[in-house]
Each structure stands twice: as C-alpha cells, then as structure tokens.
C-alpha positions in Angstrom: 0.0 0.0 0.0 1.0 3.6 -0.5 1.8 5.9 2.4 -1.5 7.6 1.9 -3.5 4.4 1.9 -1.7 3.3 5.1 -2.6 6.6 6.8 -6.2 6.4 5.7 -6.5 2.8 6.9 -5.3 3.9 10.4 -8.3 6.3 10.5 -10.7 3.8 9.2 -9.6 1.0 11.6 -10.3 3.1 14.6 -10.0 2.2 18.2 -9.7 -1.5 17.6 -7.1 -1.4 14.9 -5.0 -4.0 16.6 -8.0 -6.4 16.6 -8.5 -5.8 12.9 -4.8 -6.6 12.2 -5.0 -9.7 14.3 -8.2 -10.9 12.5 -6.6 -10.2 9.1 -3.8 -12.6 10.2 -5.9 -15.2 12.1 -8.6 -15.6 9.5 -6.5 -17.5 7.1 -8.2 -17.5 3.6 -7.3 -21.2 3.2 -9.5 -21.9 6.2 -12.1 -19.1 6.2 -12.6 -17.9 2.6 -15.5 -18.9 0.4 -15.1 -22.2 -1.4 -13.2 -22.0 -4.7 -15.5 -24.5 -6.4 -19.3 -24.7 -6.2 -20.6 -27.0 -3.4 -23.9 -28.7 -2.9 -26.0 -27.5 0.1 -25.0 -30.2 2.5 -21.3 -29.9 1.7 -21.4 -26.1 2.2 -23.2 -26.4 5.5 -20.6 -29.0 6.7 -17.8 -26.7 5.6 -19.2 -23.8 7.6 -19.8 -25.9 10.7 -16.2 -27.0 10.5 -15.1 -23.4 10.1 -17.1 -22.4 13.2 -15.0 -24.9 15.2 -11.8 -23.5 13.7 -12.9 -20.0 14.6 -13.5 -21.1 18.2 -9.9 -22.2 18.3 -8.6 -18.7 17.5 -10.0 -17.3 20.8 -11.8 -14.5 19.1 -15.2 -15.7 20.5 -14.0 -15.1 24.1 -13.9 -11.4 23.5 -17.7 -11.2 23.4 -18.3 -12.4 26.9 -17.4 -10.8 30.3 -14.4 -12.0 32.3 -16.8 -13.2 35.0 -18.4 -15.5 32.4 -15.2 -17.0 31.0 -14.5 -14.4 28.4 -12.1 -11.5 28.0 -14.7 -8.7 28.2 -13.8 -6.9 25.0 -17.2 -6.5 23.4 -16.0 -3.8 21.1 -13.1 -6.0 19.9 -15.5 -8.9 19.5 -17.9 -6.9 17.2 -14.9 -5.6 15.3 -13.4 -9.0 14.7 -16.9 -10.2 13.7 -17.1 -7.4 11.1 -13.9 -8.7 9.4 -15.7 -12.0 8.7 -17.8 -9.9 6.3 -14.8 -9.8 4.0 -14.4 -13.6 4.1 -17.5 -15.8 3.8 -20.8 -14.3 4.8 -22.2 -17.7 5.6 -19.6 -18.1 8.3 -20.2 -14.6 9.6 -24.0 -15.3 10.0 -23.5 -18.7 11.4 -20.9 -17.4 14.0 -23.2 -14.5 14.8 -26.2 -16.8 15.4 -24.2 -19.1 17.7 -22.1 -16.6 19.7 -23.9 -13.3 19.3 -27.6 -14.3 19.4 -27.6 -17.7 21.3 -24.6 -17.0 23.5 -25.8 -13.4 23.9 -29.2 -14.5 25.1 -27.7 -16.8 27.7 -25.2 -14.1 28.8 -27.5 -11.1 28.9 -30.9 -12.7 29.8 -29.7 -15.5 32.1 -28.1 -15.5 35.5 -25.1 -17.2 37.1 -26.7 -20.7 37.0 -27.0 -20.4 33.2 -23.6 -18.8 32.8 -21.9 -21.6 34.7 -23.8 -24.4 33.0 -23.7 -23.3 29.4 -21.3 -20.5 28.5 -18.0 -22.6 28.6 -19.5 -25.0 26.0 -21.0 -22.1 24.0 -17.7 -20.2 23.9 -15.8 -23.3 22.6 -18.7 -24.2 20.3 -19.1 -27.7 21.7 -22.8 -26.8 22.3 -24.1 -25.5 19.0 -27.1 -23.3 19.5 -29.7 -21.3 17.8 -31.9 -18.3 18.5 -35.6 -19.1 18.1 -37.5 -15.9 18.1 -39.1 -15.4 14.7 -42.3 -17.3 13.9 -44.1 -18.0 10.6 -46.8 -15.5 11.6 -44.7 -13.1 13.6 -41.4 -11.4 12.7 -41.0 -7.8 13.8 -44.0 -8.0 16.2 -42.2 -10.0 18.8 -44.7 -9.1 21.6 -47.4 -11.1 19.7 -45.4 -14.4 19.5 -47.7 -17.4 19.7 -45.4 -20.0 21.3 -46.1 -20.6 25.0 -44.1 -21.7 28.0 -46.5 -22.7 30.7 -45.4 -23.5 34.2 -46.6 -26.9 35.6 -46.4 -26.8 39.4 -46.9 -30.5 39.8 -43.6 -31.3 38.0 -41.8 -27.9 38.5 -41.4 -27.8 34.7 -42.1 -25.4 31.9 -44.2 -26.8 29.0 -43.1 -25.3 25.7 -45.8 -25.6 23.0 -46.6 -24.5 19.5 -50.3 -23.9 19.4 -50.7 -23.4 15.6 -48.8 -23.1 12.4 -48.5 -19.3 12.7 -46.5 -20.0 15.9 -44.0 -22.3 14.3 -40.4 -21.0 14.8 -39.2 -20.2 11.3 -36.0 -19.2 9.4 -34.0 -20.2 12.5 -30.2 -20.2 11.7 -28.6 -23.4 13.0 -31.8 -25.3 13.5 -31.9 -27.4 10.3 -28.6 -29.3 10.8 -26.3 -28.4 13.7 -28.1 -26.8 16.6 -28.5 -28.8 19.8 -30.1 -26.2 22.0 -32.4 -23.3 21.2 -33.0 -20.0 23.0 -36.8 -20.0 22.5 -38.8 -16.9 23.0 -42.3 -17.6 24.2 -45.3 -16.2 26.2 -44.6 -17.2 29.8 -47.7 -18.4 31.5 -48.2 -19.2 35.2 -51.4 -19.9 37.0 -53.4 -19.0 33.8 -51.8 -15.6 33.7 -49.4 -14.5 30.9 -46.4 -12.4 31.8 -45.3 -11.6 28.3 -42.4 -12.8 26.1 -39.5 -14.5 27.9 -36.7 -16.7 26.8 -36.4 -20.4 27.7 -33.5 -22.8 26.8 -34.9 -25.9 25.1 -32.7 -28.8 23.9 -33.7 -29.7 20.3 -31.3 -32.6 19.6 -29.5 -35.2 21.6 -25.8 -36.0 21.4 -26.3 -38.2 18.3 -28.1 -35.4 16.4 -31.6 -36.9 16.7 -34.6 -34.6 17.5 -35.6 -34.5 21.1 -39.0 -35.9 22.1 -41.8 -33.5 21.1 -39.5 -31.4 18.9 -40.2 -31.4 15.1 -37.4 -30.0 13.0 -37.8 -28.8 9.4 -35.4 -27.5 6.8 -36.0 -24.2 5.0 -33.8 -25.6 2.2 -32.1 -23.5 -0.4 -32.2 -19.7 -0.1 -31.3 -16.8 -2.3 -27.9 -16.7 -0.5 -26.1 -17.8 2.6 -26.0 -21.4 1.5 -23.8 -22.4 4.4 -26.3 -21.4 7.1 -28.7 -24.2 8.0 -32.0 -22.3 8.5 -34.7 -24.5 9.8 -38.2 -24.6 11.5 -39.0 -25.7 15.0 -42.3 -27.0 16.3 -42.8 -27.9 20.0 -45.5 -30.4 21.1 -45.8 -29.9 24.9 -42.0 -30.2 25.3 -41.0 -30.2 29.0 -37.9 -28.5 30.4 -36.8 -27.7 34.0 -38.2 -24.5 35.4 -34.6 -23.4 35.8 -34.2 -23.3 32.0 -36.0 -20.0 32.1 -33.5 -17.2 31.5 -34.5 -15.3 34.5 -32.5 -12.0 34.7 -35.7 -9.9 34.1 -38.4 -12.4 35.2 -38.4 -15.5 37.3 -40.7 -18.2 38.7 -40.1 -19.8 42.0 -40.9 -23.4 43.0 -44.4 -22.3 44.0 -45.1 -20.8 40.6 -44.9 -17.2 41.8 -43.7 -14.8 39.1 -41.4 -11.9 40.1 -39.5 -9.3 38.1 -37.2 -6.4 38.9 -39.2 -4.4 36.3 -42.8 -4.0 37.2 -44.1 -2.5 33.9 -44.4 -5.4 31.4 -43.9 -3.2 28.4 -40.7 -1.7 29.8 -39.6 -5.1 30.8 -40.1 -6.5 27.3 -38.1 -3.7 25.7 -35.4 -3.9 28.3 -34.9 -7.6 27.5 -34.7 -6.9 23.8 -32.4 -4.0 24.3 -29.7 -6.3 25.8 -29.5 -8.0 22.4 -28.6 -4.9 20.5 -25.1 -6.3 19.7 -26.6 -8.5 17.0 -28.0 -5.5 15.1 -24.7 -3.6 15.4 -22.8 -6.7 14.0 -25.2 -7.0 11.0 -24.4 -3.3 10.2 -20.7 -4.0 10.4 -20.9 -7.1 8.3 -22.9 -5.3 5.6 -20.3 -2.6 5.6 -17.5 -5.1 5.1 -19.2 -6.8 2.3 -19.9 -3.5 0.6 -16.3 -2.4 0.9 -15.2 -5.7 -0.7 -17.5 -5.1 -3.6 -16.3 -1.5 -4.1 -12.6 -2.7 -3.9 -13.3 -5.2 -6.7 -15.3 -2.8 -8.9 -12.9 0.2 -8.5 -9.8 -2.0 -9.1 -11.5 -3.5 -12.2 -12.5 0.0 -13.5 -8.9 1.2 -13.3 -7.6 -1.3 -15.8 -10.7 -2.3 -17.9 -11.0 -0.2 -21.1 -14.0 0.4 -23.3 -14.3 2.6 -26.5 -11.7 5.0 -27.9 -12.1 8.8 -27.8 -12.3 10.4 -31.3 -8.9 10.7 -32.8 -7.3 8.2 -30.5 -6.3 4.6 -30.9 -6.4 4.0 -27.1 -9.6 2.8 -25.5 -10.7 4.8 -22.5 -10.3 3.4 -19.0 -13.7 2.8 -17.4 -13.0 4.9 -14.3 -12.2 7.9 -16.6 -15.8 8.1 -17.7 -17.7 10.6 -15.5 -20.8 8.3 -15.4 -18.7 5.5 -14.1 -17.1 7.8 -11.5 -20.6 8.8 -10.4 -21.6 5.1 -10.0 -18.8 4.2 -7.7 -17.2 7.2 -6.0 -20.2 8.6 -4.1 -20.9 5.1 -2.9 -17.3 4.8 -1.9 -17.6 8.1 0.0 -20.7 6.8 1.8 -18.9 3.6 2.8 -16.2 5.8 4.4 -18.9 7.7 6.2 -20.6 4.6 7.4 -17.4 3.1 8.6 -16.7 6.0 10.8 -20.3 6.0 12.1 -20.0 2.2 12.8 -16.7 2.8 14.7 -18.4 5.3 16.9 -21.4 3.1 17.4 -19.2 0.2 18.5 -17.5 2.5 21.0 -20.8 3.6 22.4 -22.0 -0.1 22.7 -18.7 -1.1 24.4 -19.0 1.8 27.0 -22.7 1.1 27.7 -22.6 -2.7 27.9 -19.3 -2.9 29.9 -20.1 -0.1 32.4 -19.9 -1.2 36.0 -23.2 0.6 36.7 -26.4 -0.1 34.8 -26.7 2.3 31.9 -29.5 4.8 32.5 -32.6 4.5 30.3 -31.7 7.5 28.1 -28.2 6.0 27.4 -29.7 2.6 26.5 -32.3 4.3 24.3 -29.7 6.3 22.5 -27.6 3.1 21.8 -30.7 1.2 20.6 -31.8 4.1 18.4 -28.4 4.6 16.8 -27.9 0.9 16.3 -31.3 0.6 14.6 -30.6 3.6 12.3 -27.1 2.6 11.3 -28.2 -0.9 10.6 -31.0 0.3 8.4 -28.9 2.7 6.4 -25.8 0.4 6.1 -27.7 -2.6 4.9 -29.8 -0.6 2.4 -26.5 0.9 1.2 -25.0 -2.6 0.8 -27.9 -3.8 -1.3 -27.8 -0.8 -3.6 -24.0 -0.5 -3.9 -23.2 -4.2 -4.4 -25.8 -4.2 -7.3 -24.1 -1.1 -8.7 -20.7 -2.8 -8.5 -22.0 -5.8 -10.2 -23.3 -3.7 -13.1 -20.2 -1.7 -13.2 -18.2 -4.8 -13.9 -20.4 -6.0 -16.7 -20.3 -9.7 -17.6 -17.3 -10.2 -15.4 -19.3 -9.1 -12.4 -21.8 -11.8 -13.1 -19.3 -14.7 -12.8 -19.4 -16.5 -9.5 -15.6 -16.7 -9.4 -15.6 -12.9 -9.0 -17.6 -13.0 -5.8 -20.0 -10.1 -6.6 -23.0 -12.5 -7.2 -22.4 -14.1 -3.9 -22.0 -10.8 -2.1 -25.2 -9.6 -3.6 -27.1 -12.7 -2.7 -25.7 -13.1 0.8 -26.3 -9.6 1.9 -29.8 -9.2 0.4 -31.5 -10.6 3.6 -29.6 -8.1 5.8 -32.3 -5.5 5.1 -34.9 -7.6 6.8 -33.2 -9.7 9.5 -32.2 -8.4 12.9 -35.1 -6.0 12.4 -36.8 -5.0 9.1 -35.3 -1.7 8.0 -38.7 0.1 7.8 -39.6 -1.0 11.3 -36.1 0.0 12.6 -36.4 3.5 11.2 -39.8 3.8 12.9 -38.0 2.8 16.1 -35.5 5.7 15.5 -38.3 8.1 15.0 -40.1 6.9 18.2 -36.9 7.7 20.2 -36.7 11.2 18.6 -40.4 11.9 19.4 -39.9 10.7 23.0 -37.0 13.2 23.4 -39.1 15.8 21.8 -42.1 15.1 24.1 -39.8 15.3 27.1 -38.5 18.7 26.0 -41.7 20.3 24.7 -44.6 18.3 26.1 -46.0 21.0 28.2 -46.0 23.7 25.6 -48.9 24.6 23.3 -48.4 24.3 19.6 -47.3 27.9 19.0 -45.0 27.9 22.0 -43.5 24.6 20.9 -42.7 26.0 17.5 -41.1 29.2 18.9 -39.2 27.3 21.5 -38.1 24.7 19.1 -36.7 27.3 16.6 -34.5 28.7 19.4 -33.4 25.7 21.4 -34.2 22.5 19.4 -30.5 21.6 18.9 -29.6 21.9 22.5 -32.7 20.1 23.8 -33.2 17.3 21.4 -30.2 16.9 19.0 -27.4 15.0 20.6 -24.0 15.4 19.1 -22.4 12.1 18.3 -18.8 13.4 18.6 -16.6 16.5 18.2 -19.4 18.5 19.7 -17.5 21.7 20.1 -16.0 21.6 16.6 -19.4 20.9 15.0 -21.1 23.7 16.9 -18.4 26.1 15.9 -18.7 25.1 12.2 -22.5 25.5 12.3 -22.2 28.9 14.1 -20.0 30.3 11.3 -22.0 28.7 8.4 -22.8 31.0 5.5 -26.4 31.9 4.7 -28.5 30.3 2.0 -27.5 32.9 -0.7 -23.9 33.2 0.4 -21.2 33.2 -2.3 -19.3 30.5 -0.2 -19.3 27.3 -2.2 -21.2 24.1 -1.2 -18.1 22.5 0.2 -18.3 24.8 3.2 -18.5 22.2 6.0 -20.5 24.4 8.3 -23.1 24.9 5.6 -23.3 21.2 5.0 -23.8 20.5 8.7 -26.4 23.2 9.2 -28.3 21.9 6.2 -28.4 18.3 7.5 -29.4 19.5 11.0 -32.0 21.9 9.7 -33.6 19.1 7.6 -33.8 16.9 10.7 -35.2 19.7 12.9 -37.9 20.7 10.4 -39.0 17.1 9.7 -39.2 16.3 13.4 -41.0 19.4 14.4 -43.7 19.1 11.7 -44.0 15.4 12.5 -44.6 16.1 16.2 -47.3 18.6 15.2 -49.0 16.1 12.9 -49.0 13.3 15.5 -50.3 15.6 18.2 -53.6 15.2 16.5 -53.7 11.6 17.7 -54.3 12.9 21.2 -57.4 15.0 20.3 -60.8 13.9 21.5 -62.3 11.3 19.2 -59.2 10.9 17.1 -58.1 7.5 15.8 -54.5 7.3 16.9 -53.6 4.5 14.5 -55.0 6.3 11.5 -53.2 9.5 12.4 -49.9 7.6 12.7 -50.5 5.4 9.7 -51.1 8.4 7.5 -47.9 10.0 8.7 -45.6 7.0 8.2 -43.8 8.4 5.2 -43.1 11.5 7.3 -41.9 9.2 10.2 -39.4 7.4 7.9 -38.1 10.7 6.4 -37.5 12.2 9.9 -35.7 9.1 11.0 -33.5 8.9 7.9 -32.6 12.6 8.2 -31.5 12.0 11.8 -29.3 9.1 10.8 -27.8 11.0 7.9 -26.9 13.9 10.3 -25.3 11.6 12.8 -23.3 9.9 10.0 -22.0 13.2 8.7 -21.0 14.3 12.2 -19.1 11.0 12.7 -17.2 11.7 9.6 -16.3 15.2 10.7 -15.1 13.9 14.1 -12.9 11.3 12.3 -11.3 14.0 10.2 -10.6 16.0 13.3 -9.0 13.0 15.0 -6.8 12.2 11.9 -3.2 12.9 12.7 -1.8 12.6 9.2 -2.1 15.8 7.3 -2.3 14.3 3.8 -4.9 11.7 4.9 -7.0 14.4 6.6 -7.0 16.4 3.5 -8.1 13.4 1.5 -10.8 12.7 4.0 -12.1 16.3 3.7 -12.7 15.7 0.0 -14.3 12.3 0.6 -16.6 13.9 3.2 -17.5 16.6 0.8 -18.6 14.0 -1.7 -20.6 12.1 0.9 -22.4 15.2 2.1 -23.0 16.7 -1.4 -24.2 13.5 -3.0 -26.6 13.1 -0.1 -27.9 16.7 -0.7 -28.1 16.1 -4.4 -30.2 13.0 -3.9 -32.5 15.1 -1.6 -32.5 18.3 -3.6 -36.3 18.0 -4.2 -36.9 18.4 -0.5 -34.4 21.2 0.0 -35.8 23.2 -3.0 -39.4 22.6 -2.0 -38.7 23.9 1.5 -36.6 26.8 0.4 -33.4 25.5 2.0 -31.4 25.9 -1.2 -31.9 28.1 -4.2 -32.0 26.7 -7.8 -28.6 28.2 -8.4 -27.1 26.5 -5.3 -28.7 23.2 -6.4 -26.8 23.5 -9.7 -23.6 24.3 -7.7 -24.1 21.1 -5.7 -24.3 18.9 -8.8 -21.3 20.7 -10.3 -19.3 20.1 -7.1 -20.2 16.4 -7.1 -18.8 16.1 -10.6 -15.7 18.1 -9.7 -15.1 15.9 -6.6 -15.4 12.8 -8.6 -12.7 14.0 -11.0 -10.5 15.1 -8.1 -10.8 11.8 -6.3 -10.5 9.6 -9.4 -6.6 9.5 -9.3 -6.8 8.4 -5.7 -9.5 5.8 -6.1 -7.1 2.8 -5.6 -5.7 4.3 -2.4 -9.2 4.8 -1.1 -10.2 1.2 -1.5 -6.7 -0.2 -0.5 -7.2 1.7 2.8 -10.0 -0.7 3.6 -7.2 -3.1 4.5 -8.8 -6.2 2.9 -6.1 -8.9 2.4 -5.8 -9.6 -1.3 -6.1 -13.3 -0.7 -9.6 -12.7 0.7 -10.6 -11.0 -2.5 -8.7 -13.3 -4.9 -10.7 -12.8 -8.1 -10.0 -12.2 -11.8 -11.2 -8.6 -11.4 -8.0 -7.7 -9.6 -5.7 -8.7 -12.4 -4.9 -6.2 -15.2 -6.2 -7.2 -18.6 -3.3 -7.5 -21.1 
C-alpha cells in the first residue's frame, strides 16, 4: 500500500485497529474464505460448521463475553473481529453471529449465574451449537405477539413449551436445520393461567447423536437466495417439558411455587429492556454489511482502473472505465458513503462497548440512544449494501456476473440483511419513536405555538445529541454562511447546518401532525399510519446527520495531514451527493436556491474528478487482504 492508503487505513480502523490486524492474520483464507468451487447444500453447510469450530480455536469468541463469564470482556473488539468476517465468507459470519452473538448473547444477557456456569463454557468453545428461536411463521418484527407458549406446571416444576398453531412455528432459524443442539426459545410465559409476556427459555432440540428430542419437530428451510452455508430451519414444539430453571431469569423468574417476580414491574418496559440487551446483533449486522460493501467496491474500483472500453475520437487507445464521468458517479459517491458509514460504525461500536461494559447499569436514556443509533445505522448500512453491491455488479459487466468474481455471492448473501435483525422500515420507525420521545420530554408542556417558537430557538440543545466532536461541529455551524452566500457548497458548516435543519424541520412538523392523535375522538392508529412516510423521512434525516457528524469527528482525529485532506474531500462527496439526492426536499422547503442546487451537482462532478486518481488508495485503505478478494477482477487485462 502507498503511504496515503496506510494513513487512511489507520483512520478507518479506529480504536480496535490491533484487533483488525489480528483478525486479518488469524482468519487465514485457506480456512475461512468462500469455497473455490461450487458446493452442494450439505457440503457447504458442513464446511461452515467446521469453520465455526476452527474459529472457536482462534480465541476471538471469548472477547464477546465478560471476564466473569469466562470471556475477556472486550465487546468492542469482538464486534470488530466479527465485522472482518464480512470480507471472508458471509455464511460463516452469519453462522458465527447466530451461535455466539444471538444464542450466546441471550444466555449471557438474559440469564443469571446458573446459566452462565452451566452453558457458557461450551458455548464459547462451540461444543454446544445453539440457535436463536424468536421469529415465527406468523410473527417477525411483532415480537410481543409471538404465539409459542411456555406454561409452568407446578406438579412437576417444569415449563411446558408448546406451538399452538402453524403461525406460531419458529421459522428461518439459523442453525436449526442441521447443527443446533439447543435453542433459546422466545415464548409467552404463563403461570397460573396468567401471561407475563415474552421471555426466553432454553430448550434442547437434539440429543448427542443429532436426533430430534421428544416433542420437537425440526424442518429444513432448504435453499435460499444466498447464505448457503447457514442451515436455516423450522421448529415446532409439542408440549416439550424442560426444567423451570431453563428460564433465562434476569428480568423475570418463577419460584418453585409458581410465583412470578420481576425487577421491572411494567411489562412493556420489561419487554423492551430484554430486547435492548440483544442490541449487539443489530450492530454486528451493520458491520458485516459494511465489510461486504467495501469488498464489492474494492473489486469494482480496481477493475474499473484497468478495464478499457471505446476509444475517444482521434485516439487509438480505448478509455479506462474509471475515466468516464458516469462510471465515477456510479462508484465514487458510494465509496464516500462507505467511508462515512465506517466512521459511524466505529463510533457506534465504541458507544456499545461503553454502555454494555459499564460497571453501573446504563440509564434509560443511554440505553435508548444506543438502541436508536444501532437501529438507524443498521437500516442505512444494509440498504447501502444492497444498492451498492448491485451497482458494483453492473459496473463490472459480464465479469461481475461470474461466480468466481464474488460479486454475485456478495449480492445474494447480503440481500437478507435489510430484513433480518429487524426490518429496516420498522427500525427507522423505532428511531423516529426515540426522537419523538425526546421531543415530548423537552416540549410536552408547551402549546403548539409555544413549541414551535421554543423549538426554533433551542431545538439543537434540547433534542439533537452530538455524536462526537461536539465543540467543533457547533463552531462550524455557528459560522456557516447563509443560503445565498457566495461561499461554495463545500463549506463544512453549511453542510452540517443543512443536515441539521432538515432533521429539525421534519421532526417538528411530524410532532405537530402526531399531536392530532391525542385529540378527542381521534383514531390514533389512523393518524400515525397516514404520517408513516413522514416518520421514515424524519428518522432517515436524523441518521444521515449523525453519520456526517461522525465523519467530521474522524477527520478532526486524523493525525496525518495528507490523509486528513483526502478525508475532507471524501466527506464533501458524501455530504453533497446526499444533498443532491434530496434536492427536491431542499428546494421545496426553500433551504437551497436553484442556483445552489446546480452548484451542488457541479461540485459532485468536480469531486469525482478530483478523487479519481486516488480511487485505488481509497479502496486499498479498507485493508482487505488480497487473498480474501482473490478474483479475476484484480488482475490487469493485457
């Protein structure tokens, strides 16, 4: 790599750079890369199961568990190492995530010492393969309405786990079809005829020989669009009995008399607290999606630097693909967005690490901020992956359609990321709900006129939380030029103010619309349903603003002058391509003039031309070992 690429990689690698370097070395492509030849479904699943065992031997899995539970307590390092798997085989990434992140995370975060002692050693070393049985055929995002039941039987001191109908069948469960021996089953907990809401129960699903346990019916989801190495299956329970102590009882327990107790009295708050402890899975999906996208961009940019097509008039030499403006526009704004998302992901992982490893319980606001940011980054990162990998495939023409060049697999394997670990539309609604809660806390006692006036003056301080570099961002916004200023669109303060103003306006007007739901005789659902497009727009504006601020903070922290200057230009391209994509809103709401709109488009073109000579350095800075990429797209065409 060049000196510039090395300096850029240092910024991108962030706090856990040493973990990234270690993973780049430990995840030997001979052991962890995708197969070089097509495999049938069973062979691929067997390969991934074997790789999970090899991965356990590296010791990386221990990072994801506290020292008191047999791990090393480096949650941020664990998620970072997991992200690197996204450059290798995504089937392995998902399979490992299901076992250690979801199944192991459920035991660690929802269980207590008795569960930690009994199960975590064999979960960490992967000798007890597990799965995470939450989703049902009839219920995905609506977890509170799950149909599976876990009913306490006082005569035997057991929980009876049952699937009452086909809608309540556990479906799409990674690890269930072939390898899982135990499932963390989410079910409605019932004692004495009273339901206490969704809780998690450990249920053995196979014995040591691999045969299904009595009362457990296991199905195979079969071939999918992607992720062939993940054995997704279906689970049905016919009055399956497990000991009462198999209930993961951190937030709700049953004693030997059948009496239910919980440290959280409010059942709704208890439910969301339980789900909040599993936020690491959502963050890991965002990281894996980012890694896969960076792999695709590296392949497409490298190919575009040596592939030629058509000669300019009067020339015998065909033009290099990346010299075409339209090709630059396909790849370079997406590349800039991947940089922005990497910096946002790094900050998110740091926040997660601080919140989840704090000696004291995180307060409700901290936890809500983590969950909201994780939901937003996951939604944006996975949508970006789907769009960008498709663009990279098209940018490589027929070569991009060949399996040997990995782009088809990257496209197929990441497609499901937009809907698992939370459907993106639902996640953006969750983000908006958090914003509205903060808004209500700040302005709830004001009438409509007073709220608007107060919001115009103090919205940023009361509701908007800076993600990083607070002082710098506030100074830049304070000195931002006005709408008709002669200062160009690359003024960072102007960009930050525009992103913030969009979020502020969308949230204020959304709050005013939804206030109608509290009026006498109003149908609250109808009011909300009719405003859903507004809800999603407000959430997306919030996420975009936090991503831009993360980028600005990363530039501020960059110690290498040449790398910082390059990052400034990449940040400009991210911000201005985002503004260009949303210029309809900005023009409709008078935030930019038609003349400034044209300047933005011109600036995007100019930035593409400026960054084009540095495109290889920009993708090399992702630090993806060449052996992980290993495709024909990397070799110059002679």
